[in-house]
C-alpha positions as a Markdown table, in Angstrom:
| # | Residue | x | y | z |
|---|---|---|---|---|
| 1 | Met | -290.1 | 8.1 | -107.8 |
| 2 | Ser | -293.2 | 6.4 | -106.3 |
| 3 | Gln | -293.3 | 5.5 | -102.6 |
| 4 | Lys | -292.9 | 1.8 | -103.5 |
| 5 | Gly | -290.0 | 2.7 | -105.7 |
| 6 | Phe | -288.3 | 4.6 | -102.8 |
| 7 | Arg | -289.0 | 1.7 | -100.5 |
| 8 | Asp | -287.3 | -0.7 | -102.8 |
| 9 | Leu | -284.4 | 1.7 | -103.3 |
| 10 | Phe | -284.0 | 2.1 | -99.5 |
| 11 | Leu | -284.2 | -1.6 | -98.8 |
| 12 | Glu | -281.7 | -2.6 | -101.5 |
| 13 | Asn | -279.1 | 0.0 | -100.4 |
| 14 | Ile | -279.5 | -0.8 | -96.7 |
| 15 | Leu | -279.0 | -4.5 | -97.4 |
| 16 | Asn | -275.9 | -3.7 | -99.5 |
| 17 | Phe | -274.6 | -1.5 | -96.7 |
| 18 | Leu | -275.1 | -4.2 | -94.1 |
| 19 | Trp | -273.3 | -6.7 | -96.3 |
| 20 | Arg | -270.4 | -4.3 | -96.6 |
| 21 | Gln | -270.2 | -3.7 | -92.8 |
| 22 | Trp | -270.4 | -7.4 | -91.9 |
| 23 | Ser | -267.9 | -8.5 | -94.5 |
| 24 | Ala | -265.5 | -6.0 | -93.0 |
| 25 | Leu | -265.9 | -7.9 | -89.7 |
| 26 | Gly | -265.3 | -11.4 | -91.3 |
| 27 | Val | -268.5 | -12.5 | -92.8 |
| 28 | Leu | -267.9 | -14.3 | -96.1 |
| 29 | Gly | -267.8 | -11.8 | -98.9 |
| 30 | Glu | -265.7 | -9.0 | -100.3 |
| 31 | Ala | -264.5 | -7.0 | -97.2 |
| 32 | Arg | -264.5 | -3.3 | -97.7 |
| 33 | Thr | -263.0 | -1.3 | -95.0 |
| 34 | Gln | -262.6 | 2.2 | -96.6 |
| 35 | Asp | -265.6 | 3.5 | -94.9 |
| 36 | Pro | -264.4 | 6.3 | -92.6 |
| 37 | Trp | -266.3 | 5.3 | -89.4 |
| 38 | Val | -265.9 | 2.9 | -86.5 |
| 39 | Ile | -268.2 | -0.1 | -86.7 |
| 40 | Asp | -270.5 | -0.7 | -83.8 |
| 41 | Pro | -271.6 | -4.4 | -83.6 |
| 42 | Glu | -274.4 | -4.3 | -81.0 |
| 43 | Pro | -276.9 | -1.8 | -82.7 |
| 44 | Met | -275.8 | -3.2 | -86.1 |
| 45 | Leu | -276.8 | -6.7 | -85.0 |
| 46 | Leu | -280.2 | -5.6 | -83.9 |
| 47 | Phe | -280.9 | -3.6 | -87.1 |
| 48 | Thr | -279.6 | -6.6 | -89.2 |
| 49 | Leu | -282.0 | -9.0 | -87.5 |
| 50 | Gln | -284.8 | -6.6 | -88.5 |
| 51 | Met | -283.7 | -6.0 | -92.1 |
| 52 | Gly | -282.3 | -9.5 | -92.6 |
| 53 | Arg | -285.8 | -10.9 | -92.6 |
| 54 | Tyr | -285.9 | -9.6 | -96.2 |
| 55 | Asp | -282.6 | -11.4 | -97.1 |
| 56 | Pro | -282.2 | -14.8 | -95.5 |
| 57 | Arg | -278.6 | -15.1 | -96.7 |
| 58 | Ile | -277.3 | -12.2 | -94.8 |
| 59 | Phe | -279.4 | -13.2 | -91.7 |
| 60 | Asp | -277.8 | -16.7 | -91.7 |
| 61 | Glu | -274.3 | -15.4 | -92.5 |
| 62 | Val | -274.5 | -13.1 | -89.4 |
| 63 | Met | -275.7 | -16.2 | -87.4 |
| 64 | Asp | -272.5 | -17.9 | -88.6 |
| 65 | Trp | -270.5 | -14.9 | -87.6 |
| 66 | Leu | -272.0 | -15.0 | -84.1 |
| 67 | Val | -271.0 | -18.6 | -83.6 |
| 68 | Val | -267.4 | -17.8 | -84.6 |
| 69 | Asn | -267.1 | -14.2 | -83.2 |
| 70 | Gly | -269.9 | -13.9 | -80.6 |
| 71 | Ser | -267.3 | -13.4 | -77.8 |
| 72 | Trp | -266.9 | -9.9 | -79.1 |
| 73 | Ile | -270.5 | -9.0 | -78.4 |
| 74 | Asp | -271.2 | -7.0 | -75.2 |
| 75 | Ile | -274.3 | -8.6 | -73.8 |
| 76 | Gln | -274.9 | -5.9 | -71.2 |
| 77 | Arg | -274.7 | -3.2 | -73.7 |
| 78 | Leu | -276.9 | -5.2 | -76.1 |
| 79 | Arg | -279.6 | -5.5 | -73.4 |
| 80 | Gly | -279.5 | -1.8 | -72.7 |
| 81 | Ile | -280.1 | -1.0 | -76.4 |
| 82 | Leu | -282.9 | -3.7 | -76.5 |
| 83 | Arg | -284.9 | -1.9 | -73.8 |
| 84 | Glu | -286.0 | 0.7 | -76.4 |
| 85 | Lys | -287.0 | -1.9 | -79.0 |
| 86 | Asp | -290.4 | -3.5 | -79.7 |
| 87 | Glu | -291.6 | -6.9 | -78.7 |
| 88 | Thr | -290.8 | -8.5 | -82.1 |
| 89 | Thr | -287.1 | -7.4 | -81.9 |
| 90 | Lys | -286.8 | -8.7 | -78.4 |
| 91 | Asn | -288.4 | -12.1 | -79.3 |
| 92 | Leu | -286.2 | -12.4 | -82.3 |
| 93 | Thr | -283.0 | -11.6 | -80.3 |
| 94 | Gly | -284.1 | -14.2 | -77.8 |
| 95 | Ala | -284.4 | -16.8 | -80.6 |
| 96 | Val | -280.9 | -15.9 | -81.8 |
| 97 | Ala | -279.6 | -16.2 | -78.2 |
| 98 | Ala | -281.3 | -19.6 | -77.8 |
| 99 | Phe | -279.7 | -20.9 | -81.0 |
| 100 | Leu | -276.3 | -19.6 | -79.8 |
| 101 | Met | -276.7 | -21.3 | -76.4 |
| 102 | Arg | -276.7 | -24.6 | -78.3 |
| 103 | Glu | -274.1 | -23.8 | -81.0 |
| 104 | Ala | -271.7 | -21.5 | -79.2 |
| 105 | Asp | -271.4 | -20.4 | -75.6 |
| 106 | Glu | -274.4 | -21.4 | -73.3 |
| 107 | Arg | -273.3 | -19.3 | -70.4 |
| 108 | Lys | -272.8 | -16.1 | -72.4 |
| 109 | Trp | -276.3 | -16.2 | -74.1 |
| 110 | Lys | -278.5 | -17.9 | -71.5 |
| 111 | Asn | -279.6 | -14.9 | -69.5 |
| 112 | Leu | -280.2 | -12.9 | -72.7 |
| 113 | Ser | -282.4 | -15.7 | -74.1 |
| 114 | Arg | -284.5 | -15.7 | -70.9 |
| 115 | Ser | -284.8 | -12.0 | -70.6 |
| 116 | Cys | -286.0 | -11.6 | -74.3 |
| 117 | Arg | -288.9 | -14.1 | -73.9 |
| 118 | Ser | -291.4 | -11.3 | -73.6 |
| 119 | Gln | -294.3 | -13.2 | -75.1 |
| 120 | Glu | -293.6 | -16.9 | -74.9 |
| 121 | Phe | -294.9 | -18.9 | -77.9 |
| 122 | Asp | -297.0 | -21.8 | -76.5 |
| 123 | Gly | -296.0 | -24.2 | -79.4 |
| 124 | Ser | -299.6 | -24.7 | -80.4 |
| 125 | Gly | -299.1 | -23.3 | -83.9 |
| 126 | Asn | -296.5 | -22.9 | -86.6 |
| 127 | Gly | -295.5 | -19.4 | -85.7 |
| 128 | Gln | -295.1 | -16.5 | -88.0 |
| 129 | Pro | -292.8 | -16.7 | -91.0 |
| 130 | Leu | -289.4 | -15.3 | -90.1 |
| 131 | Phe | -288.5 | -14.3 | -93.7 |
| 132 | Cys | -290.3 | -12.2 | -96.3 |
| 133 | Glu | -289.7 | -11.5 | -99.9 |
| 134 | Lys | -288.4 | -8.0 | -100.6 |
| 135 | Gly | -291.8 | -6.9 | -101.6 |
| 136 | Gly | -293.1 | -8.0 | -98.2 |
| 137 | Lys | -294.9 | -11.3 | -99.0 |
| 138 | Pro | -294.1 | -13.8 | -96.2 |
| 139 | His | -292.2 | -17.0 | -97.1 |
| 140 | Pro | -294.1 | -20.3 | -96.9 |
| 141 | Ile | -294.5 | -22.0 | -93.5 |
| 142 | Ser | -291.9 | -24.7 | -93.0 |
| 143 | Asn | -293.0 | -28.1 | -92.0 |
| 144 | Glu | -289.7 | -28.7 | -90.3 |
| 145 | Pro | -289.1 | -25.5 | -88.5 |
| 146 | Asp | -286.0 | -24.6 | -86.4 |
| 147 | Pro | -287.0 | -25.4 | -82.8 |
| 148 | Asp | -285.0 | -22.5 | -81.3 |
| 149 | Phe | -286.8 | -19.9 | -83.5 |
| 150 | Leu | -290.2 | -21.6 | -83.2 |
| 151 | Ser | -290.0 | -21.4 | -79.4 |
| 152 | Tyr | -290.1 | -17.7 | -79.8 |
| 153 | Gly | -292.9 | -17.7 | -82.4 |
| 154 | Phe | -290.8 | -17.5 | -85.6 |
| 155 | Asn | -291.1 | -20.2 | -88.3 |
| 156 | Arg | -288.0 | -20.8 | -90.5 |
| 157 | Pro | -286.3 | -23.8 | -91.9 |
| 158 | Gln | -283.8 | -25.6 | -89.8 |
| 159 | Met | -280.7 | -23.4 | -89.3 |
| 160 | Arg | -277.6 | -25.0 | -90.9 |
| 161 | Leu | -274.3 | -23.3 | -90.3 |
| 162 | Arg | -271.6 | -23.2 | -93.0 |
| 163 | Arg | -268.9 | -22.1 | -90.6 |
| 164 | Met | -267.1 | -20.1 | -93.2 |
| 165 | Thr | -266.8 | -16.9 | -91.2 |
| 166 | Arg | -263.3 | -15.5 | -90.6 |
| 167 | Gln | -262.1 | -14.1 | -87.3 |
| 168 | Val | -262.6 | -10.3 | -87.0 |
| 169 | Pro | -259.7 | -8.7 | -88.8 |
| 170 | Ile | -258.5 | -5.9 | -86.6 |
| 171 | Thr | -256.6 | -4.2 | -89.3 |
| 172 | Ser | -258.2 | -0.8 | -89.8 |
| 173 | His | -259.9 | 2.1 | -88.1 |
| 174 | Asn | -263.2 | 0.5 | -88.8 |
| 175 | Thr | -262.5 | -2.2 | -86.2 |
| 176 | Leu | -261.0 | 0.1 | -83.5 |
| 177 | Arg | -263.8 | -0.9 | -81.1 |
| 178 | Phe | -262.6 | -4.5 | -81.4 |
| 179 | Leu | -259.0 | -3.6 | -80.7 |
| 180 | Leu | -259.9 | -1.7 | -77.6 |
| 181 | Arg | -262.1 | -4.6 | -76.4 |
| 182 | Ala | -259.2 | -6.9 | -76.9 |
| 183 | Leu | -257.0 | -4.6 | -74.7 |
| 184 | Phe | -259.5 | -3.6 | -72.1 |
| 185 | Gly | -262.3 | -6.2 | -72.2 |
| 186 | Leu | -265.9 | -5.8 | -73.0 |
| 187 | Gly | -267.7 | -3.0 | -71.2 |
| 188 | Ser | -267.6 | 0.7 | -70.5 |
| 189 | Arg | -263.8 | 1.2 | -70.5 |
| 190 | Ala | -263.4 | 0.2 | -74.1 |
| 191 | Glu | -266.5 | 2.2 | -75.1 |
| 192 | Cys | -265.2 | 5.3 | -73.4 |
| 193 | Leu | -261.9 | 5.1 | -75.1 |
| 194 | Val | -263.6 | 4.7 | -78.5 |
| 195 | Tyr | -265.4 | 8.0 | -77.8 |
| 196 | Leu | -262.3 | 9.8 | -76.5 |
| 197 | Leu | -260.2 | 8.7 | -79.5 |
| 198 | Thr | -262.7 | 10.2 | -81.9 |
| 199 | His | -263.5 | 13.4 | -79.9 |
| 200 | Asp | -261.6 | 16.3 | -78.4 |
| 201 | Gly | -263.1 | 15.4 | -75.0 |
| 202 | Gly | -266.4 | 14.7 | -73.2 |
| 203 | His | -268.3 | 15.1 | -70.0 |
| 204 | Pro | -269.5 | 11.8 | -68.4 |
| 205 | Ser | -273.2 | 12.4 | -69.2 |
| 206 | Glu | -272.3 | 13.3 | -72.8 |
| 207 | Val | -270.1 | 10.2 | -73.2 |
| 208 | Ala | -272.7 | 8.0 | -71.6 |
| 209 | Lys | -275.5 | 9.1 | -74.0 |
| 210 | Ala | -273.3 | 8.6 | -77.0 |
| 211 | Ile | -272.0 | 5.1 | -76.1 |
| 212 | Gly | -275.3 | 3.7 | -74.8 |
| 213 | Ile | -274.2 | 2.9 | -71.3 |
| 214 | Ser | -275.5 | 4.3 | -68.0 |
| 215 | Val | -274.0 | 7.6 | -66.7 |
| 216 | Arg | -272.9 | 5.9 | -63.4 |
| 217 | Ala | -271.1 | 3.1 | -65.3 |
| 218 | Thr | -269.5 | 5.6 | -67.7 |
| 219 | Gln | -268.4 | 8.0 | -64.9 |
| 220 | Asp | -266.9 | 5.1 | -62.9 |
| 221 | Ala | -265.0 | 3.9 | -66.0 |
| 222 | Leu | -263.6 | 7.4 | -66.8 |
| 223 | Ile | -262.5 | 7.8 | -63.2 |
| 224 | Glu | -260.7 | 4.5 | -63.2 |
| 225 | Leu | -259.1 | 5.2 | -66.6 |
| 226 | Ser | -257.9 | 8.7 | -65.4 |
| 227 | Arg | -255.9 | 7.0 | -62.6 |
| 228 | Ser | -253.6 | 5.7 | -65.3 |
| 229 | Gly | -252.5 | 9.2 | -66.1 |
| 230 | Leu | -253.2 | 8.5 | -69.8 |
| 231 | Val | -256.8 | 9.7 | -69.6 |
| 232 | Leu | -256.7 | 13.4 | -68.5 |
| 233 | Thr | -259.2 | 15.8 | -67.0 |
| 234 | Arg | -259.9 | 19.5 | -67.3 |
| 235 | Ile | -262.4 | 21.9 | -65.8 |
| 236 | Leu | -265.0 | 23.5 | -68.2 |
| 237 | Gly | -267.4 | 26.1 | -66.9 |
| 238 | Lys | -268.7 | 25.8 | -63.3 |
| 239 | Arg | -266.9 | 22.7 | -61.9 |
| 240 | Lys | -267.8 | 20.7 | -65.0 |
| 241 | Ile | -265.1 | 18.0 | -65.5 |
| 242 | Glu | -264.3 | 16.9 | -69.1 |
| 243 | Tyr | -262.2 | 13.9 | -69.8 |
| 244 | Trp | -259.7 | 13.9 | -72.8 |
| 245 | Ile | -256.7 | 12.1 | -74.1 |
| 246 | Ser | -253.6 | 12.9 | -76.2 |
| 247 | His | -254.6 | 11.5 | -79.5 |
| 248 | Glu | -251.0 | 11.6 | -80.8 |
| 249 | Arg | -249.8 | 9.4 | -77.9 |
| 250 | Trp | -252.7 | 7.0 | -78.1 |
| 251 | Trp | -252.6 | 6.6 | -81.9 |
| 252 | Glu | -248.9 | 6.0 | -81.8 |
| 253 | Phe | -249.4 | 3.2 | -79.3 |
| 254 | Leu | -252.4 | 1.7 | -81.1 |
| 255 | Ser | -250.8 | 1.8 | -84.6 |
| 256 | Arg | -247.9 | -0.3 | -83.4 |
| 257 | Ala | -250.4 | -2.9 | -82.2 |
| 258 | Ser | -252.4 | -3.6 | -85.4 |
| 259 | Ile | -254.0 | -0.5 | -86.7 |
| 260 | Thr | -252.7 | 0.2 | -90.2 |
| 261 | Glu | -254.2 | 3.6 | -90.7 |
| 262 | Ile | -253.5 | 6.4 | -88.1 |
| 263 | Glu | -256.0 | 8.8 | -89.6 |
| 264 | Lys | -258.6 | 9.5 | -86.9 |
| 265 | Pro | -261.8 | 7.6 | -87.7 |
| 266 | Val | -265.2 | 9.2 | -87.8 |
| 267 | Trp | -267.5 | 8.8 | -84.8 |
| 268 | Ile | -271.2 | 8.1 | -85.6 |
| 269 | Asp | -273.8 | 7.5 | -83.0 |
| 270 | Trp | -274.9 | 4.2 | -84.4 |
| 271 | Val | -277.3 | 3.5 | -81.6 |
| 272 | Ala | -279.3 | 6.6 | -82.6 |
| 273 | Leu | -278.7 | 6.1 | -86.3 |
| 274 | Tyr | -279.9 | 2.5 | -86.6 |
| 275 | Ser | -282.9 | 3.4 | -84.5 |
| 276 | Ala | -283.6 | 6.2 | -87.0 |
| 277 | Leu | -283.2 | 3.9 | -90.0 |
| 278 | Ser | -285.6 | 1.4 | -88.4 |
| 279 | Lys | -288.2 | 4.2 | -88.1 |
| 280 | Val | -287.7 | 5.1 | -91.8 |
| 281 | Trp | -288.4 | 1.4 | -92.7 |
| 282 | Val | -291.5 | 1.3 | -90.5 |
| 283 | Ala | -292.7 | 4.5 | -92.1 |
| 284 | Leu | -292.1 | 3.3 | -95.6 |
| 285 | Asn | -294.2 | 0.2 | -94.9 |
| 286 | Glu | -297.0 | 2.2 | -93.2 |
| 287 | Ile | -297.4 | 4.8 | -96.0 |
| 288 | Gly | -298.5 | 2.1 | -98.4 |
| 289 | Lys | -301.5 | 1.2 | -96.3 |
| 290 | Lys | -305.0 | 2.3 | -97.3 |
| 291 | Gly | -306.4 | 5.3 | -95.6 |
| 292 | Thr | -303.1 | 7.2 | -95.4 |
| 293 | Thr | -303.3 | 10.6 | -97.1 |
| 294 | Asp | -300.6 | 12.1 | -99.3 |
| 295 | Tyr | -299.9 | 14.7 | -96.6 |
| 296 | Met | -299.5 | 12.0 | -93.9 |
| 297 | Arg | -297.2 | 9.9 | -96.1 |
| 298 | Ser | -295.0 | 12.9 | -96.9 |
| 299 | Ser | -294.9 | 14.0 | -93.2 |
| 300 | Lys | -294.0 | 10.6 | -91.9 |
| 301 | Leu | -291.3 | 10.1 | -94.4 |
| 302 | Arg | -289.8 | 13.5 | -93.8 |
| 303 | Asp | -289.8 | 13.1 | -90.1 |
| 304 | Ser | -288.1 | 9.7 | -90.3 |
| 305 | Leu | -285.5 | 10.7 | -92.9 |
| 306 | Asp | -284.7 | 13.9 | -91.0 |
| 307 | Leu | -283.6 | 11.8 | -88.1 |
| 308 | Val | -281.1 | 9.9 | -90.4 |
| 309 | Gly | -279.9 | 13.1 | -92.0 |
| 310 | Ser | -279.2 | 14.8 | -88.7 |
| 311 | Glu | -277.2 | 11.9 | -87.4 |
| 312 | Phe | -274.9 | 12.0 | -90.4 |
| 313 | Thr | -274.7 | 15.7 | -90.4 |
| 314 | Arg | -273.2 | 15.7 | -86.9 |
| 315 | Ser | -270.6 | 13.2 | -88.0 |
| 316 | Gly | -268.9 | 15.8 | -90.3 |
| 317 | Leu | -268.8 | 13.5 | -93.3 |
| 318 | Asp | -269.0 | 14.9 | -96.8 |
| 319 | Ile | -272.6 | 14.1 | -97.6 |
| 320 | Pro | -275.2 | 15.5 | -99.9 |
| 321 | Pro | -277.1 | 18.4 | -98.2 |
| 322 | Ile | -280.3 | 17.6 | -96.4 |
| 323 | Pro | -283.1 | 19.5 | -98.0 |
| 324 | Gly | -285.2 | 21.9 | -95.7 |
| 325 | Arg | -288.9 | 21.7 | -95.0 |
| 326 | Glu | -289.7 | 24.4 | -97.5 |
| 327 | Val | -288.6 | 22.1 | -100.4 |
| 328 | Arg | -291.3 | 20.6 | -102.5 |
| 329 | Pro | -292.1 | 16.9 | -101.8 |
| 330 | Glu | -290.8 | 15.7 | -105.2 |
| 331 | Val | -287.5 | 17.6 | -104.9 |
| 332 | Tyr | -287.2 | 16.5 | -101.3 |
| 333 | Glu | -287.5 | 12.8 | -102.2 |
| 334 | Lys | -285.1 | 13.2 | -105.1 |
| 335 | Ala | -282.5 | 14.7 | -102.8 |
| 336 | Phe | -282.9 | 11.9 | -100.3 |
| 337 | Glu | -282.6 | 9.3 | -103.0 |
| 338 | Ala | -279.1 | 10.8 | -103.7 |
| 339 | Phe | -278.4 | 10.8 | -100.0 |
| 340 | Ile | -279.4 | 7.1 | -99.5 |
| 341 | Ile | -277.3 | 6.0 | -102.5 |
| 342 | Lys | -274.3 | 8.2 | -101.5 |
| 343 | Ile | -274.2 | 6.9 | -97.8 |
| 344 | Phe | -275.5 | 3.4 | -98.0 |
| 345 | Gly | -274.9 | 2.3 | -101.6 |
| 346 | Ala | -272.2 | 0.0 | -102.7 |
| 347 | Gly | -270.9 | 2.5 | -105.3 |
């Protein structure tokens, strides 16, 4: 398969995957909740804003979701993840926040909108097109652009909400994070419990890295939770304290609330994985540029795809094996085609 062919395959499968994840959270469409993992809305939102530029329909449906369900978004955690993103992602998130200030909750989104204005657009031009065709060609400039997006340098037609999104259906292990946020509020407590419910235990620094929250905030939350007697501690090694919970007791409690499946869901580090997928996409767009040798193209693609493969390998899911470095490029790419279709495809 050519590099362009693999780029198209990757984009199509990623967009199908994002539709599947968001429909499970209430976006209009066929909800599919049989995926074995816990959905993580903050890194998924940032990745969708990037990839949704190639599918205006999913971009606008997610905007609709944010108006209805934006109260579920942890702004502090979102800002923490944004620190590692590029200026374009920050500006785009700021534009979304500005729109939500007007259409949803001004107090919730106001500070995010301000902090994301890294390069203020002076309004002297029409801005860059927000959307592109799947092949990469920009959409035409709109003569009546949306003012919230234009104020951050993005030109798109006026945003018109359909308001057809459902409330988040907290009915499966996919939405465990939302159930815990409903019980414990947004923040580090709910995130710590998601981690503990999907692991045998964890040290504060280990948990903090996985959930995308500072070590101090994570440690404080774990200490507070342990005072309940339902989050337990044990010593590992030289005075290293690990926190853990009785899965049986917790799942019995949670299943009586609204979870219909008691089978322990799979933890995936979505913060790291979506970042890796973003790097794959950047690499796929760069390798088509003139002046890039075959070796450079193959090396960039392998490095980026290896990041994705390693994240899924750690999850323990039944996935196609990741080929090693010794494999010939054409065999390597074929193996990753199967991997992408298996993990992200709708089939």
